[in-house]
FITI-239290 format. One record per residue (C-alpha): residue number from 1; x, y, z. Coordinates in nm, 3 decimals, padded with zeros to 5 digits. Last residue first. Layout:
// residues N
{atom NUM, {X, Y, Z}},
...
***
This chain:
// residues 167
{atom 167, {-00.539, 03.472, -01.746}},
{atom 166, {-00.181, 03.350, -01.767}},
{atom 165, {-00.018, 03.013, -01.808}},
{atom 164, {00.358, 02.985, -01.827}},
{atom 163, {00.627, 02.740, -01.928}},
{atom 162, {01.004, 02.728, -01.897}},
{atom 161, {01.131, 02.416, -02.069}},
{atom 160, {01.435, 02.255, -01.912}},
{atom 159, {01.744, 02.092, -02.059}},
{atom 158, {01.927, 01.811, -01.883}},
{atom 157, {02.301, 01.750, -01.896}},
{atom 156, {02.441, 01.402, -01.838}},
{atom 155, {02.780, 01.344, -01.674}},
{atom 154, {02.636, 01.269, -01.332}},
{atom 153, {02.307, 01.454, -01.331}},
{atom 152, {02.360, 01.807, -01.461}},
{atom 151, {02.083, 02.061, -01.459}},
{atom 150, {01.974, 02.351, -01.678}},
{atom 149, {02.207, 02.241, -01.957}},
{atom 148, {02.005, 02.434, -02.215}},
{atom 147, {01.729, 02.651, -02.075}},
{atom 146, {01.435, 02.662, -02.310}},
{atom 145, {01.196, 02.953, -02.316}},
{atom 144, {00.840, 03.080, -02.328}},
{atom 143, {00.661, 02.748, -02.350}},
{atom 142, {00.285, 02.759, -02.321}},
{atom 141, {00.054, 02.640, -02.045}},
{atom 140, {-00.308, 02.598, -02.150}},
{atom 139, {-00.431, 02.301, -01.945}},
{atom 138, {-00.352, 02.049, -02.220}},
{atom 137, {-00.009, 02.213, -02.255}},
{atom 136, {00.068, 02.134, -01.890}},
{atom 135, {-00.046, 01.774, -01.930}},
{atom 134, {00.156, 01.721, -02.249}},
{atom 133, {00.466, 01.867, -02.083}},
{atom 132, {00.415, 01.634, -01.786}},
{atom 131, {00.390, 01.328, -02.012}},
{atom 130, {00.689, 01.443, -02.221}},
{atom 129, {00.928, 01.458, -01.926}},
{atom 128, {01.243, 01.458, -02.142}},
{atom 127, {01.239, 01.838, -02.173}},
{atom 126, {01.281, 01.881, -01.798}},
{atom 125, {01.003, 02.097, -01.656}},
{atom 124, {00.996, 02.456, -01.535}},
{atom 123, {00.689, 02.638, -01.409}},
{atom 122, {00.520, 02.977, -01.416}},
{atom 121, {00.163, 03.059, -01.311}},
{atom 120, {-00.012, 03.379, -01.410}},
{atom 119, {-00.240, 03.670, -01.319}},
{atom 118, {-00.232, 03.688, -00.939}},
{atom 117, {-00.372, 04.018, -00.811}},
{atom 116, {-00.591, 03.867, -00.542}},
{atom 115, {-00.524, 03.493, -00.499}},
{atom 114, {-00.832, 03.297, -00.605}},
{atom 113, {-00.695, 03.226, -00.954}},
{atom 112, {-00.403, 03.041, -00.800}},
{atom 111, {-00.640, 02.806, -00.616}},
{atom 110, {-00.829, 02.717, -00.934}},
{atom 109, {-00.501, 02.652, -01.116}},
{atom 108, {-00.371, 02.430, -00.835}},
{atom 107, {-00.699, 02.233, -00.817}},
{atom 106, {-00.692, 02.163, -01.192}},
{atom 105, {-00.327, 02.068, -01.166}},
{atom 104, {-00.397, 01.818, -00.889}},
{atom 103, {-00.684, 01.654, -01.079}},
{atom 102, {-00.474, 01.630, -01.397}},
{atom 101, {-00.177, 01.491, -01.208}},
{atom 100, {-00.396, 01.219, -01.054}},
{atom 99, {-00.558, 01.137, -01.391}},
{atom 98, {-00.500, 00.760, -01.358}},
{atom 97, {-00.211, 00.741, -01.606}},
{atom 96, {00.041, 00.753, -01.324}},
{atom 95, {-00.068, 00.587, -01.002}},
{atom 94, {00.197, 00.312, -00.991}},
{atom 93, {00.466, 00.569, -01.074}},
{atom 92, {00.400, 00.796, -00.772}},
{atom 91, {00.289, 01.139, -00.888}},
{atom 90, {00.529, 01.430, -00.850}},
{atom 89, {00.542, 01.808, -00.884}},
{atom 88, {00.785, 01.993, -00.658}},
{atom 87, {00.719, 02.318, -00.850}},
{atom 86, {00.452, 02.564, -00.963}},
{atom 85, {00.540, 02.931, -00.938}},
{atom 84, {00.299, 03.220, -00.883}},
{atom 83, {00.274, 03.552, -01.061}},
{atom 82, {00.119, 03.896, -01.006}},
{atom 81, {00.332, 03.937, -00.697}},
{atom 80, {00.644, 04.000, -00.904}},
{atom 79, {00.679, 04.380, -00.881}},
{atom 78, {00.599, 04.373, -00.508}},
{atom 77, {00.854, 04.104, -00.425}},
{atom 76, {00.704, 03.798, -00.254}},
{atom 75, {00.635, 03.565, -00.546}},
{atom 74, {00.354, 03.326, -00.473}},
{atom 73, {00.422, 02.956, -00.434}},
{atom 72, {00.227, 02.656, -00.562}},
{atom 71, {00.344, 02.308, -00.468}},
{atom 70, {00.220, 01.994, -00.641}},
{atom 69, {00.183, 01.648, -00.488}},
{atom 68, {00.079, 01.293, -00.574}},
{atom 67, {00.018, 00.954, -00.414}},
{atom 66, {-00.049, 01.037, -00.047}},
{atom 65, {-00.216, 00.725, 00.091}},
{atom 64, {-00.552, 00.736, 00.271}},
{atom 63, {-00.724, 00.518, 00.007}},
{atom 62, {-00.608, 00.755, -00.266}},
{atom 61, {-00.478, 01.090, -00.148}},
{atom 60, {-00.375, 01.371, -00.381}},
{atom 59, {-00.177, 01.648, -00.218}},
{atom 58, {-00.164, 02.020, -00.273}},
{atom 57, {00.124, 02.220, -00.135}},
{atom 56, {00.049, 02.584, -00.068}},
{atom 55, {00.300, 02.867, -00.058}},
{atom 54, {00.348, 03.217, 00.084}},
{atom 53, {00.190, 03.144, 00.424}},
{atom 52, {00.434, 02.863, 00.513}},
{atom 51, {00.253, 02.575, 00.686}},
{atom 50, {00.385, 02.304, 00.453}},
{atom 49, {00.733, 02.456, 00.469}},
{atom 48, {00.742, 02.438, 00.849}},
{atom 47, {00.629, 02.075, 00.845}},
{atom 46, {00.892, 01.990, 00.581}},
{atom 45, {01.166, 02.152, 00.792}},
{atom 44, {01.052, 01.968, 01.102}},
{atom 43, {01.053, 01.643, 00.906}},
{atom 42, {01.402, 01.715, 00.770}},
{atom 41, {01.570, 01.758, 01.110}},
{atom 40, {01.915, 01.851, 00.976}},
{atom 39, {01.957, 01.795, 00.606}},
{atom 38, {02.155, 01.491, 00.491}},
{atom 37, {01.846, 01.305, 00.371}},
{atom 36, {01.758, 01.574, 00.119}},
{atom 35, {02.108, 01.629, -00.019}},
{atom 34, {02.152, 01.254, -00.076}},
{atom 33, {01.817, 01.229, -00.253}},
{atom 32, {01.924, 01.511, -00.482}},
{atom 31, {01.760, 01.852, -00.499}},
{atom 30, {01.730, 02.011, -00.843}},
{atom 29, {01.441, 01.780, -00.926}},
{atom 28, {01.311, 01.607, -01.239}},
{atom 27, {01.626, 01.413, -01.329}},
{atom 26, {01.616, 01.233, -00.994}},
{atom 25, {01.290, 01.060, -01.092}},
{atom 24, {01.248, 00.745, -00.883}},
{atom 23, {01.494, 00.829, -00.603}},
{atom 22, {01.404, 01.197, -00.558}},
{atom 21, {01.035, 01.116, -00.598}},
{atom 20, {01.051, 00.838, -00.338}},
{atom 19, {01.216, 01.077, -00.094}},
{atom 18, {00.938, 01.328, -00.160}},
{atom 17, {00.668, 01.066, -00.110}},
{atom 16, {00.801, 00.969, 00.234}},
{atom 15, {00.851, 01.334, 00.327}},
{atom 14, {00.498, 01.428, 00.223}},
{atom 13, {00.339, 01.152, 00.431}},
{atom 12, {00.555, 01.250, 00.732}},
{atom 11, {00.476, 01.621, 00.692}},
{atom 10, {00.097, 01.576, 00.670}},
{atom 9, {00.033, 01.729, 01.014}},
{atom 8, {00.232, 02.032, 00.896}},
{atom 7, {-00.042, 02.106, 00.646}},
{atom 6, {-00.132, 01.975, 00.300}},
{atom 5, {-00.392, 02.144, 00.086}},
{atom 4, {-00.646, 01.896, -00.045}},
{atom 3, {-00.727, 01.654, -00.327}},
{atom 2, {-00.917, 01.339, -00.230}},
{atom 1, {-00.940, 01.042, -00.464}},
***
Protein backbone atom coordinates (compact mmCIF):
# COMPACT_ATOMS: atom_id res chain seq x y z
CA UNK A 1 0.00 0.00 0.00
CA UNK A 2 1.20 3.49 -0.85
CA UNK A 3 -0.15 6.55 0.97
CA UNK A 4 0.53 9.92 -0.65
CA UNK A 5 -0.83 13.40 -1.25
CA UNK A 6 -2.94 13.53 -4.37
CA UNK A 7 -2.39 16.17 -7.04
CA UNK A 8 -4.30 17.31 -10.11
CA UNK A 9 -2.77 14.40 -12.04
CA UNK A 10 -4.79 12.08 -9.79
CA UNK A 11 -8.11 13.82 -10.54
CA UNK A 12 -9.55 10.97 -12.63
CA UNK A 13 -8.73 8.34 -9.96
CA UNK A 14 -10.23 10.57 -7.27
CA UNK A 15 -13.37 11.28 -9.28
CA UNK A 16 -14.03 7.59 -9.91
CA UNK A 17 -13.66 6.79 -6.20
CA UNK A 18 -15.72 9.82 -5.18
CA UNK A 19 -18.64 8.78 -7.38
CA UNK A 20 -18.42 5.28 -5.91
CA UNK A 21 -18.47 6.77 -2.40
CA UNK A 22 -21.57 8.84 -3.14
CA UNK A 23 -23.36 5.76 -4.49
CA UNK A 24 -22.17 3.23 -1.88
CA UNK A 25 -22.50 5.40 1.22
CA UNK A 26 -24.81 8.34 0.45
CA UNK A 27 -25.54 8.79 4.16
CA UNK A 28 -21.92 9.75 4.80
CA UNK A 29 -21.74 12.79 2.52
CA UNK A 30 -23.63 16.06 2.20
CA UNK A 31 -23.18 15.97 -1.57
CA UNK A 32 -25.41 13.59 -3.50
CA UNK A 33 -24.34 11.55 -6.51
CA UNK A 34 -26.81 13.51 -8.63
CA UNK A 35 -25.38 16.85 -7.45
CA UNK A 36 -21.85 15.68 -8.21
CA UNK A 37 -22.47 14.49 -11.75
CA UNK A 38 -24.52 17.57 -12.63
CA UNK A 39 -21.65 19.98 -11.96
CA UNK A 40 -19.97 21.61 -14.91
CA UNK A 41 -16.57 20.12 -15.80
CA UNK A 42 -16.19 17.99 -12.66
CA UNK A 43 -12.71 16.67 -13.47
CA UNK A 44 -11.35 20.20 -13.82
CA UNK A 45 -12.96 21.12 -10.52
CA UNK A 46 -11.47 18.05 -8.81
CA UNK A 47 -8.02 18.83 -10.26
CA UNK A 48 -8.23 22.41 -8.97
CA UNK A 49 -9.30 21.22 -5.52
CA UNK A 50 -6.48 18.66 -5.34
CA UNK A 51 -3.93 21.41 -5.99
CA UNK A 52 -5.49 23.94 -3.59
CA UNK A 53 -2.89 25.28 -1.13
CA UNK A 54 -5.25 25.26 1.88
CA UNK A 55 -6.04 21.54 1.74
CA UNK A 56 -4.40 18.19 1.12
CA UNK A 57 -6.12 15.01 0.01
CA UNK A 58 -4.35 11.82 0.94
CA UNK A 59 -4.90 8.71 -1.10
CA UNK A 60 -4.21 5.06 -0.45
CA UNK A 61 -3.16 3.06 -3.49
CA UNK A 62 -3.09 -0.72 -3.63
CA UNK A 63 -1.70 -2.23 -6.82
CA UNK A 64 -1.96 1.17 -8.56
CA UNK A 65 -5.64 1.56 -7.68
CA UNK A 66 -6.91 4.38 -5.46
CA UNK A 67 -8.87 2.60 -2.71
CA UNK A 68 -9.18 5.22 0.02
CA UNK A 69 -9.07 8.97 0.57
CA UNK A 70 -9.10 11.59 3.33
CA UNK A 71 -9.00 15.36 2.89
CA UNK A 72 -7.43 17.69 5.43
CA UNK A 73 -8.15 21.41 5.19
CA UNK A 74 -6.81 24.29 7.25
CA UNK A 75 -9.09 27.07 8.36
CA UNK A 76 -8.28 30.36 6.63
CA UNK A 77 -9.52 32.94 9.14
CA UNK A 78 -6.82 34.16 11.53
CA UNK A 79 -8.71 33.19 14.69
CA UNK A 80 -9.32 29.67 13.35
CA UNK A 81 -5.94 28.80 11.87
CA UNK A 82 -5.04 26.65 14.85
CA UNK A 83 -7.41 23.97 13.56
CA UNK A 84 -7.83 21.75 10.53
CA UNK A 85 -10.88 19.84 9.31
CA UNK A 86 -10.97 16.24 8.14
CA UNK A 87 -13.63 15.37 5.56
CA UNK A 88 -14.37 13.41 2.36
CA UNK A 89 -13.26 10.19 4.05
CA UNK A 90 -13.89 6.95 2.16
CA UNK A 91 -12.45 3.47 1.73
CA UNK A 92 -13.88 1.23 -0.98
CA UNK A 93 -15.95 -1.58 0.60
CA UNK A 94 -13.79 -4.44 -0.70
CA UNK A 95 -10.76 -2.96 1.09
CA UNK A 96 -12.40 -2.26 4.43
CA UNK A 97 -11.00 -4.18 7.36
CA UNK A 98 -7.51 -4.12 5.82
CA UNK A 99 -6.23 -1.12 7.83
CA UNK A 100 -6.47 1.31 4.89
CA UNK A 101 -8.36 3.89 6.98
CA UNK A 102 -5.91 3.46 9.82
CA UNK A 103 -2.92 4.07 7.53
CA UNK A 104 -4.59 7.13 5.99
CA UNK A 105 -5.56 8.59 9.36
CA UNK A 106 -2.06 8.12 10.71
CA UNK A 107 -0.65 10.02 7.71
CA UNK A 108 -3.28 12.77 8.06
CA UNK A 109 -2.47 13.31 11.74
CA UNK A 110 1.28 13.41 11.06
CA UNK A 111 0.74 15.93 8.26
CA UNK A 112 -1.50 18.14 10.41
CA UNK A 113 1.12 18.25 13.14
CA UNK A 114 3.65 19.63 10.63
CA UNK A 115 1.58 22.74 9.92
CA UNK A 116 2.90 25.65 12.02
CA UNK A 117 0.38 26.76 14.61
CA UNK A 118 -2.06 23.89 14.06
CA UNK A 119 -3.22 22.38 17.35
CA UNK A 120 -6.27 20.28 16.47
CA UNK A 121 -8.28 18.40 13.88
CA UNK A 122 -12.09 18.51 13.76
CA UNK A 123 -14.40 16.13 11.92
CA UNK A 124 -18.03 15.11 11.65
CA UNK A 125 -19.28 11.57 11.18
CA UNK A 126 -22.79 10.11 10.97
CA UNK A 127 -23.68 8.29 14.18
CA UNK A 128 -24.47 5.08 12.28
CA UNK A 129 -20.89 4.78 11.00
CA UNK A 130 -19.65 2.82 14.00
CA UNK A 131 -16.49 1.55 12.27
CA UNK A 132 -15.32 5.10 11.52
CA UNK A 133 -16.20 6.28 15.03
CA UNK A 134 -14.19 3.39 16.49
CA UNK A 135 -11.21 4.29 14.29
CA UNK A 136 -11.32 7.96 15.25
CA UNK A 137 -11.59 7.13 18.96
CA UNK A 138 -8.68 4.67 18.63
CA UNK A 139 -6.52 7.58 17.43
CA UNK A 140 -7.63 9.87 20.26
CA UNK A 141 -10.54 11.82 18.80
CA UNK A 142 -13.27 12.67 21.29
CA UNK A 143 -16.86 13.72 20.76
CA UNK A 144 -17.69 17.31 21.62
CA UNK A 145 -21.21 17.42 20.28
CA UNK A 146 -24.05 15.69 18.51
CA UNK A 147 -26.06 17.39 15.81
CA UNK A 148 -29.53 15.92 15.57
CA UNK A 149 -31.02 15.79 12.08
CA UNK A 150 -27.74 16.95 10.55
CA UNK A 151 -28.71 15.54 7.16
CA UNK A 152 -31.85 14.23 5.54
CA UNK A 153 -31.75 11.41 3.01
CA UNK A 154 -35.20 10.88 1.57
CA UNK A 155 -37.43 10.83 4.63
CA UNK A 156 -34.69 9.63 6.99
CA UNK A 157 -32.79 12.02 9.26
CA UNK A 158 -29.17 11.35 10.15
CA UNK A 159 -27.41 12.59 13.26
CA UNK A 160 -23.72 13.51 13.26
CA UNK A 161 -21.05 13.36 15.93
CA UNK A 162 -18.63 16.26 16.00
CA UNK A 163 -15.23 15.00 17.06
CA UNK A 164 -11.88 16.61 17.75
CA UNK A 165 -8.29 15.66 18.44
CA UNK A 166 -5.89 18.22 19.84
CA UNK A 167 -2.25 18.17 20.87
